[in-house]
C-alpha positions as CSV (number, residue, x, y, z in Angstrom):
1,M,0.0,0.1,0.0
2,E,2.9,2.3,0.5
3,S,3.7,2.2,-3.2
4,L,0.1,3.3,-4.0
5,R,0.2,6.0,-1.3
6,R,3.4,7.5,-2.9
7,S,1.9,7.2,-6.4
8,I,-1.2,9.1,-5.4
9,E,0.9,11.8,-3.7
10,A,3.0,12.1,-6.9
11,L,-0.1,12.5,-8.9
12,A,-1.4,15.2,-6.8
13,S,2.0,17.0,-6.9
14,R,1.9,16.9,-10.6
15,H,-1.7,18.4,-11.0
16,E,-2.6,21.6,-9.3
17,A,-6.3,20.8,-9.7
18,L,-5.9,18.0,-7.2
19,R,-4.4,20.4,-4.7
20,T,-7.2,23.0,-5.1
21,R,-9.6,24.2,-2.4
22,F,-11.6,27.3,-2.0
23,I,-11.3,30.2,0.5
24,V,-13.4,33.4,0.8
25,I,-11.9,36.8,1.0
26,D,-14.3,39.8,1.4
27,E,-17.2,37.6,0.6
28,S,-15.7,36.5,-2.7
29,P,-14.5,32.9,-3.4
30,Y,-11.0,32.3,-4.5
31,Q,-9.2,29.1,-5.5
32,C,-6.3,28.3,-3.2
33,I,-3.7,25.7,-4.4
34,D,-1.9,23.9,-1.5
35,T,2.0,23.8,-2.1
36,T,2.3,20.3,-0.8
37,A,0.5,17.1,-1.8
38,E,-0.4,15.7,1.5
39,S,-1.8,12.2,1.0
40,R,-5.5,11.9,1.8
41,L,-5.4,8.1,1.1
42,R,-7.1,6.1,3.9
43,I,-7.2,2.4,4.1
44,I,-10.4,0.8,5.3
45,D,-10.2,-2.9,6.3
46,I,-13.6,-4.6,5.9
47,C,-12.3,-8.1,5.5
48,D,-14.0,-10.4,8.0
49,P,-12.2,-13.6,8.7
50,H,-15.4,-15.4,9.5
51,S,-17.4,-14.5,6.4
52,R,-16.9,-13.4,2.8
53,T,-17.4,-9.7,2.0
54,T,-20.1,-9.5,-0.5
55,D,-20.3,-7.1,-3.5
56,S,-23.4,-5.4,-2.1
57,Q,-21.6,-4.8,1.2
58,L,-18.7,-3.3,-0.6
59,N,-20.8,-1.2,-2.9
60,S,-22.8,0.1,0.1
61,L,-19.5,1.4,1.8
62,I,-18.3,2.9,-1.5
63,Q,-21.5,4.6,-1.9
64,E,-21.3,6.1,1.6
65,F,-17.8,7.4,0.7
66,I,-19.1,8.9,-2.5
67,D,-21.9,10.6,-0.7
68,E,-19.6,12.2,1.8
69,K,-19.3,15.9,1.0
70,P,-16.3,17.5,2.7
71,P,-16.7,21.2,3.3
72,L,-16.0,23.1,0.1
73,L,-14.1,25.9,1.9
74,S,-11.8,23.7,4.0
75,S,-10.9,20.6,2.1
76,P,-9.2,19.8,-1.3
77,L,-11.6,18.7,-4.0
78,F,-9.8,15.4,-4.3
79,D,-10.0,12.3,-2.1
80,A,-9.2,8.7,-2.2
81,R,-9.8,5.5,-0.2
82,I,-8.7,1.9,-0.3
83,F,-11.1,-0.9,0.9
84,R,-9.4,-4.2,1.8
85,A,-12.4,-6.4,0.9
86,R,-11.1,-9.9,1.1
87,D,-7.8,-11.9,1.0
88,G,-5.7,-10.5,-1.8
89,E,-8.3,-8.0,-3.1
90,H,-8.2,-4.3,-2.6
91,V,-10.6,-1.7,-4.1
92,L,-9.3,1.8,-4.8
93,V,-11.9,4.6,-5.0
94,V,-11.0,8.1,-6.1
95,V,-13.4,11.0,-5.8
96,I,-12.9,14.3,-7.5
97,D,-15.2,17.3,-7.6
98,H,-16.5,18.2,-11.0
99,M,-15.3,21.8,-10.4
100,V,-11.7,20.6,-11.0
101,S,-12.2,17.6,-13.3
102,D,-14.1,16.3,-16.3
103,G,-14.5,13.1,-18.2
104,A,-11.2,13.3,-20.1
105,S,-9.5,13.9,-16.7
106,N,-10.7,10.7,-15.4
107,G,-8.9,8.9,-18.2
108,I,-5.8,10.9,-17.6
109,L,-5.8,10.1,-14.0
110,V,-6.2,6.4,-14.5
111,R,-3.5,6.2,-17.1
112,E,-1.0,8.3,-15.1
113,L,-1.8,6.7,-11.7
114,W,-1.2,3.2,-13.3
115,T,2.2,4.4,-14.7
116,L,3.3,5.8,-11.4
117,Y,2.2,2.8,-9.6
118,E,4.2,0.4,-11.9
119,Q,7.2,2.7,-11.5
120,A,6.8,2.5,-7.7
121,I,6.5,-1.2,-7.5
122,H,9.5,-1.7,-9.7
123,G,11.6,0.7,-7.7
124,Q,11.9,3.2,-10.4
125,P,11.9,7.0,-10.0
126,F,8.5,8.7,-10.9
127,S,8.7,9.9,-14.5
128,L,5.9,11.4,-16.7
129,P,6.0,13.9,-19.5
130,P,6.3,17.4,-18.2
131,L,3.2,19.6,-18.1
132,T,3.7,23.0,-19.8
133,V,0.5,24.5,-18.4
134,Q,-1.7,23.8,-15.4
135,F,-5.5,24.1,-15.0
136,P,-5.4,27.6,-13.4
137,D,-3.3,28.8,-16.5
138,Y,-6.1,27.7,-18.7
139,C,-8.8,29.4,-16.6
140,V,-6.9,32.7,-16.7
141,W,-6.6,32.3,-20.6
142,H,-10.3,31.4,-20.9
143,R,-11.4,34.7,-19.1
144,H,-9.1,37.0,-21.0
145,A,-10.1,35.5,-24.4
146,E,-13.8,36.3,-24.0
147,D,-13.7,39.7,-25.7
148,A,-11.9,38.4,-28.8
149,W,-14.3,35.6,-29.1
150,M,-17.3,37.9,-29.0
151,R,-15.9,40.0,-31.8
152,E,-14.9,37.1,-34.0
153,H,-17.5,34.3,-33.5
154,S,-20.8,35.5,-31.9
155,S,-22.3,36.6,-35.1
156,Y,-22.0,33.1,-36.5
157,W,-23.8,31.5,-33.6
158,L,-26.5,34.1,-33.6
159,T,-27.2,33.4,-37.2
160,H,-26.7,29.6,-37.2
161,L,-29.0,29.0,-34.2
162,S,-31.6,31.4,-35.2
163,G,-35.1,29.9,-34.8
164,A,-33.9,26.9,-33.1
165,S,-36.2,25.7,-30.3
166,R,-35.5,24.0,-27.1
167,L,-36.3,20.3,-26.8
168,A,-37.3,18.9,-23.4
169,I,-37.6,15.1,-23.0
170,P,-41.1,14.3,-21.8
171,S,-41.9,11.8,-19.0
172,D,-43.2,8.4,-20.1
173,C,-47.0,8.1,-20.2
174,G,-48.6,7.5,-16.8
175,M,-45.4,8.4,-14.9
176,R,-45.3,11.4,-12.6
177,A,-43.2,14.5,-13.3
178,A,-39.7,14.6,-12.0
179,S,-39.6,15.0,-8.4
180,S,-36.8,13.0,-6.8
181,G,-33.1,13.7,-7.2
182,T,-32.2,10.0,-7.6
183,G,-31.0,8.5,-10.8
184,L,-30.2,5.0,-12.0
185,T,-27.8,3.8,-14.7
186,M,-28.0,1.2,-17.4
187,H,-25.1,-0.1,-19.4
188,I,-25.9,-0.9,-23.0
189,P,-23.0,-2.5,-25.1
190,L,-23.2,-2.3,-28.8
191,G,-21.2,-5.6,-29.0
192,I,-17.7,-6.4,-30.0
193,E,-18.6,-7.4,-33.6
194,L,-20.6,-4.2,-34.4
195,S,-18.0,-2.1,-32.7
196,R,-15.3,-3.5,-34.9
197,R,-17.4,-2.8,-38.0
198,L,-18.1,0.8,-37.0
199,E,-14.3,1.2,-36.4
200,S,-13.7,-0.2,-39.9
201,V,-16.2,2.2,-41.5
202,A,-14.8,5.2,-39.6
203,N,-11.3,4.4,-40.9
204,Q,-12.6,4.0,-44.4
205,Q,-14.5,7.1,-44.3
206,Q,-11.6,9.0,-42.5
207,T,-14.1,10.3,-40.0
208,P,-13.9,10.2,-36.1
209,L,-15.7,7.2,-34.8
210,A,-17.6,9.5,-32.4
211,L,-19.3,11.1,-35.4
212,L,-20.4,7.8,-36.8
213,V,-22.0,6.9,-33.4
214,L,-23.5,10.4,-33.3
215,A,-25.2,9.9,-36.6
216,A,-27.0,6.8,-35.2
217,Y,-27.9,8.7,-32.1
218,V,-29.3,11.6,-33.9
219,F,-31.4,9.4,-36.2
220,V,-32.9,7.4,-33.2
221,L,-33.8,10.7,-31.5
222,S,-35.4,12.1,-34.6
223,R,-37.6,9.0,-34.9
224,W,-38.2,8.8,-31.2
225,F,-39.4,12.4,-30.9
226,R,-40.7,13.0,-34.4
227,R,-38.3,15.9,-34.6
228,Q,-36.3,16.9,-37.7
229,D,-34.5,20.0,-36.4
230,I,-32.2,18.6,-33.8
231,L,-30.1,21.0,-31.7
232,M,-27.5,18.6,-30.3
233,P,-24.9,19.8,-27.8
234,V,-21.8,17.6,-28.1
235,L,-19.8,17.4,-24.9
236,S,-16.2,17.8,-26.1
237,H,-13.1,17.3,-24.0
238,G,-12.1,20.8,-24.9
239,R,-8.6,20.0,-25.9
240,H,-9.0,20.3,-29.7
241,G,-6.1,22.3,-31.2
242,H,-4.4,22.6,-27.8
243,P,-1.9,19.8,-27.5
244,E,-0.6,21.4,-24.3
245,L,-3.8,20.6,-22.6
246,R,-3.8,17.0,-23.6
247,N,-2.6,15.7,-20.1
248,V,-4.0,18.4,-18.0
249,V,-6.5,17.5,-15.2
250,G,-9.3,20.1,-14.9
251,F,-12.8,21.1,-16.0
252,I,-11.8,21.8,-19.5
253,S,-14.6,20.1,-21.3
254,Q,-16.9,22.2,-23.4
255,T,-20.0,22.0,-25.4
256,L,-20.1,22.2,-29.2
257,H,-23.6,23.1,-30.4
258,L,-24.6,21.2,-33.6
259,R,-27.8,22.0,-35.4
260,I,-28.7,19.1,-37.5
261,L,-31.7,19.0,-40.0
262,V,-32.8,15.4,-40.5
263,D,-34.4,15.1,-43.9
264,H,-35.9,11.6,-44.0
265,A,-35.4,11.6,-47.8
266,Q,-31.7,11.7,-47.0
267,T,-29.5,8.5,-46.8
268,F,-27.5,7.6,-43.6
269,R,-24.4,8.6,-45.6
270,D,-25.9,12.1,-46.2
271,L,-26.7,12.4,-42.5
272,L,-23.1,11.5,-41.6
273,S,-21.8,14.1,-44.1
274,Q,-23.9,16.8,-42.6
275,I,-22.8,15.9,-39.1
276,Q,-19.2,16.1,-40.1
277,T,-19.6,19.6,-41.6
278,E,-21.5,20.7,-38.5
279,F,-18.8,19.4,-36.2
280,G,-16.1,21.1,-38.3
281,M,-17.8,24.5,-38.1
282,A,-18.5,24.2,-34.4
283,V,-14.8,23.5,-33.8
284,Q,-13.9,26.4,-36.0
285,H,-16.2,28.8,-34.0
286,Q,-15.6,27.0,-30.7
287,D,-17.7,28.8,-28.2
288,F,-16.2,27.8,-24.9
289,D,-19.6,27.5,-23.4
290,R,-20.5,31.1,-24.1
291,V,-23.4,30.3,-26.5
292,P,-25.9,29.5,-23.7
293,D,-25.4,33.1,-22.4
294,L,-25.7,34.5,-25.9
295,I,-28.6,32.3,-27.0
296,P,-30.6,31.0,-24.0
297,E,-33.0,29.0,-26.1
298,C,-30.1,26.7,-27.3
299,Q,-30.1,25.0,-23.9
300,T,-31.7,21.6,-24.3
301,E,-32.2,18.3,-22.4
302,L,-30.4,16.4,-25.1
303,N,-26.6,15.9,-25.3
304,F,-24.0,13.7,-26.8
305,H,-21.2,12.7,-24.5
306,W,-18.3,10.6,-25.9
307,R,-15.4,9.1,-24.1
308,P,-12.7,7.9,-26.7
309,K,-10.7,4.8,-26.0
310,H,-7.4,6.6,-25.1
311,W,-9.3,8.6,-22.4
312,S,-11.8,6.0,-21.2
313,G,-11.0,5.1,-17.6
314,G,-13.8,2.6,-17.2
315,G,-15.3,-0.3,-19.1
316,N,-14.1,-3.8,-18.7
317,S,-10.5,-3.1,-19.6
318,R,-7.9,-5.1,-17.7
319,L,-4.5,-3.8,-17.0
320,R,-1.7,-6.3,-16.4
321,S,1.5,-6.1,-14.6
322,P,4.2,-8.8,-14.3
323,M,3.6,-8.5,-10.6
324,I,0.1,-7.3,-9.7
325,P,-3.0,-7.7,-11.9
326,I,-5.4,-4.7,-11.8
327,K,-9.0,-4.7,-13.0
328,L,-11.0,-1.6,-13.8
329,R,-14.7,-2.3,-13.6
330,P,-17.9,-0.1,-13.4
331,F,-20.2,-0.6,-10.5
332,M,-23.7,0.5,-9.9
333,I,-24.1,3.6,-7.6
334,R,-27.0,6.0,-6.7
335,L,-26.9,9.2,-8.5
336,T,-28.0,11.7,-5.8
337,D,-29.2,15.2,-6.7
338,W,-29.2,14.0,-10.3
339,P,-30.9,16.8,-12.4
340,W,-31.3,15.1,-15.8
341,K,-34.1,12.9,-17.0
342,F,-31.9,11.2,-19.7
343,W,-28.1,11.5,-19.9
344,P,-26.3,9.0,-22.1
345,V,-22.4,8.7,-21.9
346,F,-21.1,6.8,-25.0
347,Y,-17.6,5.2,-24.5
348,H,-15.0,3.3,-26.4
349,T,-13.1,0.7,-24.5
350,P,-11.0,-2.4,-25.6
351,A,-14.3,-4.3,-24.9
352,G,-16.1,-2.3,-27.6
353,I,-18.5,0.6,-28.0
354,G,-21.4,1.1,-25.6
355,V,-23.5,3.7,-23.7
356,T,-24.1,4.1,-20.1
357,I,-27.4,5.8,-19.7
358,N,-28.2,7.8,-16.6
359,Y,-31.9,8.4,-16.1
360,K,-34.6,9.3,-13.6
361,P,-36.8,6.2,-13.0
362,D,-39.8,8.4,-12.0
363,C,-39.6,10.0,-15.6
364,L,-38.6,7.2,-17.8
365,A,-39.4,3.5,-17.5
366,E,-36.6,0.8,-17.8
367,R,-38.3,-0.5,-20.9
368,T,-37.9,2.8,-22.6
369,I,-34.2,2.9,-21.9
370,R,-33.9,-0.7,-23.1
371,Q,-35.8,0.1,-26.3
372,F,-33.5,3.1,-27.0
373,G,-30.6,0.7,-26.8
374,E,-32.3,-1.7,-29.3
375,K,-32.9,1.0,-31.7
376,L,-29.4,2.6,-31.4
377,R,-27.9,-0.9,-32.2
378,W,-30.2,-1.1,-35.3
379,A,-29.3,2.4,-36.5
380,A,-25.5,1.6,-36.1
381,D,-25.9,-1.6,-37.8
382,T,-27.8,0.1,-40.8
383,I,-25.0,2.8,-41.1
384,V,-22.5,0.2,-41.4
385,D,-24.3,-2.3,-43.7
386,R,-26.7,-0.1,-45.6
387,P,-25.2,3.5,-45.6
388,F,-27.2,4.5,-48.7
389,E,-30.6,3.5,-47.3
390,R,-33.0,6.4,-47.0
391,L,-33.8,7.5,-43.4
392,D,-37.6,7.0,-44.0
393,C,-37.1,3.3,-44.2
394,K,-39.8,1.5,-42.4
395,S,-37.8,-1.3,-40.8
396,G,-36.6,0.8,-37.9
397,A,-39.8,2.5,-37.0
398,W,-41.5,2.3,-33.6
399,R,-44.0,4.2,-31.6
400,P,-42.5,7.8,-31.1
401,M,-42.8,9.8,-27.9
402,N,-44.4,13.2,-27.8
403,V,-42.3,16.2,-27.9
404,V,-42.4,19.0,-25.4
405,S,-41.1,22.2,-27.1
406,D,-40.5,25.5,-25.2
407,G,-39.6,27.2,-28.5
């Protein structure tokens, strides 16, 4: 455990975001970065020699740890704990506040922690590529670049999103409106064979795999909601065109707003081409999350969140060492204070492409989520095998939901 403790300390020393806490001066909050990376790693022994620790008992203790909310103004926004569950098995849980982390950061942390840990157990000095900037540097640049962005890009977004209407996801028929803050998760894999075919098509078309999956997702939503004008916020890792941010931990992720007009006389290939163009324009006019302030009606309950393979810290991938095997696996947790009815996170891991859907059970039924997964697989399969089939084909039709539009 000493090697792991040292590895976590080295990780915190490397990333200022992991040593950040907040202080208040004259009633205004300020970030304060601790100079030393004092380890917060605690080891909890729950191994009972008289009985085997069950997964449910372990998950319950992990949930309690996740639910703990340290005082924001007195504690770093990063914590870690090891549970000694049974002979030879230890579970490491790392909790980071979203204020100083994002989805890409999770993958960075997993990758770097594993590298540091391997170096520690082999008696090697810690060594990782140097960071040229830190998260606070990015925050300062972000603030100072706002005026230049307004001059150069705001007119594009005002024109491009003119007339767009907000789309809200309705509750299932017969279910009460959202009231609880509790969410559930469901993991839906596309399957290793379909994933390989999608990767092959993406390589042939020289297009990002994420955009191929996005085309399937947009088509399913268009059929589901009977909606042709889809305003799709795409959650980006925010590091496009900034290689110096590639290994930086922090809340750098941004939203790229894509407006996709789904003409059902189009083919799936036409839809993909339109999405490629939209994505390119959104990156060119990257808004750094300023568009919602400029155009409030662009806020929607839809989103597309993609975690690429080299940044995915979850899934069923298995990391191997000559000395110690480590397994990364997702587990079910309660999502307390969850504000979204429907929040899918698409991921790409060595086990294939899939989607983890976080949803409110008092708004959407489990059967609805499962049906969404079935239609997503069908759409992805069609894009691969029948790319020139028209979008108005009947084979993928199903009963659509009603749309609630605030526009």
